[in-house]
N, C-alpha and C positions, 0 to 999 in steps of 0.2 A: 416290407419284406417279411417273409415267413420266418417266425422265430426258430431257433435251433433247439432250445431246451423244451422239454415236456414235463409236466408234473409227475412226480414219482407215483402218485396215486391220483388219477384224474377223476375220482368218484365224487361228484358234486350233486348227486341225486337228493331230492327232498324226501325220499322214502321209497324203498329201503335206503337208508343213509350209509355213508362210508363206515366200514368196520374200524374199530379202534386201531391206532398206530401199533404196528408190530404183530397184528393178528395173523395167524395161520391156522389151517384146519387141525394141525398137530395139537393145538391148545385144547381141543375137545376130546383128547384121548381117554380122559377119565369119565366121560359121560356114561350114565347108567343105561346104555342102550341094551335092549333085550331083556330088561328088567321091568317088573310092574311098577307103575307110579305109586302103588299102594305098599310096595315093599319098604322095609326100613331104609334102604339106601335111596330109593326113589323119593320117598317122602322127605327124607333128610335134605336132599338137594332142593326140592320145591320150597321147603321152609327156609333154606339158606337164601334163596332169591328174595323171599318176603322180608326176612330179617335184615339182609344187607340193603335192600331198598329203603326200608324204614330208617336205618342208620345214616345212609348217605344223604337222604333228602331231609332228615330231621322231622319226620312225620310224628305228630304227638302220640304218646303211648296209648291213649284211649281211642284212637282212630283204628279202624280195621283195614288191613291191606290184603288183597286177594288176587289170584291169577284166574282169569276168566277166558272163555272161548272167543274166537272171532276178532282178535285184534282190538284196536281202540273202538272200532265200529260196534263190536259186540258189547264192550263195556258201557258205551254211551247208551245203546239200545236197552240194556238191562236197567239202567238208571231211569230212562224215560218211561218205560213200560211198567216198572215196579213202583215208582215214586210219584209220578205226575197224576193229577186229577183231584187231589185233596184240596188244592188252592188254585186260584187263577195263576197263569204262568206268563212271564215275559220271555220271549224268544229273541235273542240278540244275534243278528246275522250280518257279516261283512265280507263273506267269501263263500266258496262252494260248500264246504263241510257244514258251516253254520246254516246255510240254506237247506242242506239235507235234513238237518234236525227239525227245521221249520216244517218241511214237507211231512216228516213222520208224525209230528204233533197235529198238524192241520188235516192231513189227508188219511192217515192211518189210525191214530188215536181219536181224531176228530173232536178235540177238546174245544168247547165253545168259548171258554174263558181264556183263550190264548191271544196275547197281544204281541205283535211283531215289531221290533225296533231294528231298522235296516240302515245300512250305509253302503255306498258303492265301493268297488275295489280301491284300495289305497287309503281308505278312511275307516273310522269306526263310528258306531252309533253314539248319540248323545247320552252318555252314561248318567247324567244328572236326571234323566227322565225315567230311570228304572224305579219300579215300585217294589220295595222290599217287604211289603205285605204279601207279595206274590212269590212263587218259586221263580228262579231266574236261570236260564240255560244259555251258556255262552262258550265260545272258544277263547282261551287265553291268547293264543297266537294263531292268526289266520294263515295257515300254511300256504294257501294258494294266492294270497293277496299281499303277503309281506308286511302285515301289520300285527301289533300286539296291544293289549291293554297296557296303559302306562305304569300301573301299580295296582294295589288293592285298596287304595283309599276310598274308592267309590262304592265299595261293598260295605253295607251297614253291619256294624258289630252287633246291633240289637235287632237284626232282621227277624221277621216272622216266617218268611219263606226259606226254602233251601237254595243255596248257591251251588249249581251243578255245572262243573267246569270241565270241558274237553281240553286237556292240556297236552295233547300228544306231541306237539312240536315245541313245547315250552319247558316241560319238566326236565330237569338236569341241565338246563341252559338259562333259566330265569328264576328269580327269587319268588316263590309262591308263598302267600300269607296263609298258611294252613288253618289257623283258627277262624279265618273268614270263609273257608271253603268247606262245603258239606259233602260233595261228591267230586272226586277228581279221577279222570281216566287218561290212559295213554297206552301206547303199544311199544314193544321192544325194538321194532325196526326203525324207529325214528331216532331220537337224539343220541341214544347209546349205540346205534348201529347193530342191534341184535337181529335175530331172525324173526320172520313174520308169523302170523296166525294166532298169537297170544296177546291178550289185553291185560291191563292192570286196573283194578278198581279199588279206590280208597273211599271209605265211608266214615263220616263223623258220628259222634253219639246222637246228634239231632237227626241224621239220616236214618240211623238204626231205629230210633224212636218212631219215625214216620213209618218204616216198614212194619213195625209191630202194632201200630195203631190205625193203619189204613189198608184196606184191601181194594185194589182196582176192580172196576166193574167188568173189565174184559178178561178173557182167558189168557194165561201166561204159559208160553212154551217152557219145557223143562230147563233149557239153557238160560232162561231169564229169571228163574225162581231164586229169590234170596231169603225166603222164609220157608219154614216147615211147621205145619200145625199152628200157624199164627205166630211162631217165634222166629227170631233172627237165626239164619243158618250159619252159626258160628264156625262150623267145621270147614266151610269153604275158605275161611280166612286163616285157617291153621294148617293148610296143606292138602285138604281133601277137595281136590278140584272137581268141578261139575262134570267135566268129561276128561278124556285121556289127553294129557299134554305130551308134547314131544320132549323126551328127556335129553335129546341132542340139543334142542333149543334152550332147554333149562340150563345145560352146561354152558352154552354160549352166553346166556344172560348173566350167569355167575361170573364168567370171565370179564365181561364188560364192567360189572359192578366192582370187581376187584381192581381193575385198571383205574376206575374213577377214584377209588380209595387211595391207590398208590401214588397218584399225582397230586393229591392234596384235597380230595373231596369236592363237595359242591362248589365252594368258592373258586377252585382251580378250573372246574368245568365251565363255570360261567365266564371266568376271565378268558379262557381260550376262545369261547364263542364270541365274546365282545371284541377280542383282538382280531378275529377274522373279519368281523363286520367293519372294523376300522380300516383294514386293508382295502376293502371295496369303497368305503366312503372317501378315502383319499384319491382313489382312482377316478371315481365318478366326478369329484370336484374339479378334476383337471380335464374332463371330457365334455365339450359342449353338446355332443350328440347323444349323451346318456344321462338318465336321471333315475331316481328311486320312485317306484310306484307309490310308496308311502313317503310323501314329501315332508311330513312332520316327523322330525327325528324322535320326538317323545313317544311316538307309537310305531316306530320302525322296528321290525323284527331283526333280531340278531341271529336267527337260525335260517329261516326260509326267506332269503333276500331277493326281492323281486325288482327287476330293472326294466325301464321303459326306454325305447329308442325315440329321441326327441328331435332328430334332425329335420329341417324343413322338407327335404325331399321325401322323407319317410311319412311325415304328416300329410303330404299331398297324395299319397297312394290311397286307393280304395281299400276298404277294410279287409277284403280277401287277399289283396296284394300285401298289405302289412303283415298279415298272418303268415303268408308264404315267405316273405323276406326274413321274418324273425325265425321261422322254422329252418330256413336255409342256413342262417347263421349258426344255429344249434347243430345242424347236421354237419356243417363244415368242421366245427370243433370236435365232434365225435369222430368224424372220418380221419382226423389228424391225431386221434388219441390224446387230445389236449384237454378235453372236458366232456364228461359223459352226462347226459340227462339234464341239460341246463335250459331246456325250452320251458316257456311259461306253461302253466296248467291249462288244460283245454278250455276251461270256462273263463279264464282270466284274459285281460287285454294282452295283445301280442307283445312279446318281450322275452326276457331271460329270467330264470330263477336259479340262484346259486346257493347251495346249502353251506352254511357257515357254522354248523354245530361243532362241539368240542372234539369230535373224532376226525375232523378235517385239520390237516396241518397248515399253518400259516404260510409256510414255504411253498406249498403246492398252490395256494391261491396266488401268491406273488408271481409264480411262473405262469399261471393261467393268464394273467392280465395282458401281456403282449399279444397273446393269441386272440383276445377279444378285439384288440385294435386291428389285427390282421383280418379276422373274420368280418368285422364291420366294413373294412375297406373293400372286401370282396363283394359283399351284398350291395354296397353303394354303387360299385361299377355295374353290377348286374341289374339292379332295380332302380337306380337313380335316374337313368335315362327314361324309363317308363313313366316316372313321376313328372319329368320335364315335358 
């Protein structure tokens, strides 16, 4: 039967993610709109984002934290174009975004000393094969595949290369070993539910040394430049952004960071996300027709949780019919205002993807679960006979 209750906030998108609990546009009333980002007020707010980010995440004092253009994509591209080429590079890919970085390095930068370590959706590459005399590029959490690296033990403390980490759906929800990471990137619209278009870039002293000792052979667009006259562009990491940021988005980022502080900081944010994953783990354990795309719990994401439909009738469908059935299930949930944006990513195997980051309320996930049963029953009636 169709459930009677609906989530108070049916926002389960993996990006942009749900706003923090209690958010309303009224919270942005103090935004420095209409002011220059170079004004005292504008710059003060930009620096507040940087300082609160450092404090909430426990980023080391000698690391630099900056706001950069073009979301996480822009931050990653800045790192790839500015830092790679000095050493061979290991590219780790186990989902769509990691594959995108491989494409950039192989087809755009055309680095000849690039080695690709790949794994299919739901798994990660053999981390023991990483060569730490090389630079290494990887996603901490595979947003489109529901996997994450288990920890930072595989990252060599005495590495010669740089550890370049796309952490956009991991930061604020997983414990990152900052001393083992040289470049970390993310975007506001992911785990903290901020607004889009802005990226964060964190650089270690080793990354800064690379910038000052190595000049790429290719030209760098203005928005990628992290040096000036051969010296590290320190001002970018003190509030002088490369281009004009949205001060409305800046205010929203401040609100999210303040909320994170108010509930107990990073440990509380991680606990909320883990608790949300546990809700789905209990549900999946009781459903023979459903499984996690990441079967190994040690590498299962607690943010972008990807689910596979494993019923025999579904497995018997042709690939295009599987995709249609899974899409129909997501459409049913959206049509009933029970769960928005829960379809699998377009490059991923057919299934569902449910965001479980800290801005999602556990109670909303619990109300969603009966709707999953209802929507599954609907697609079984519609597509099950075709499989037979």
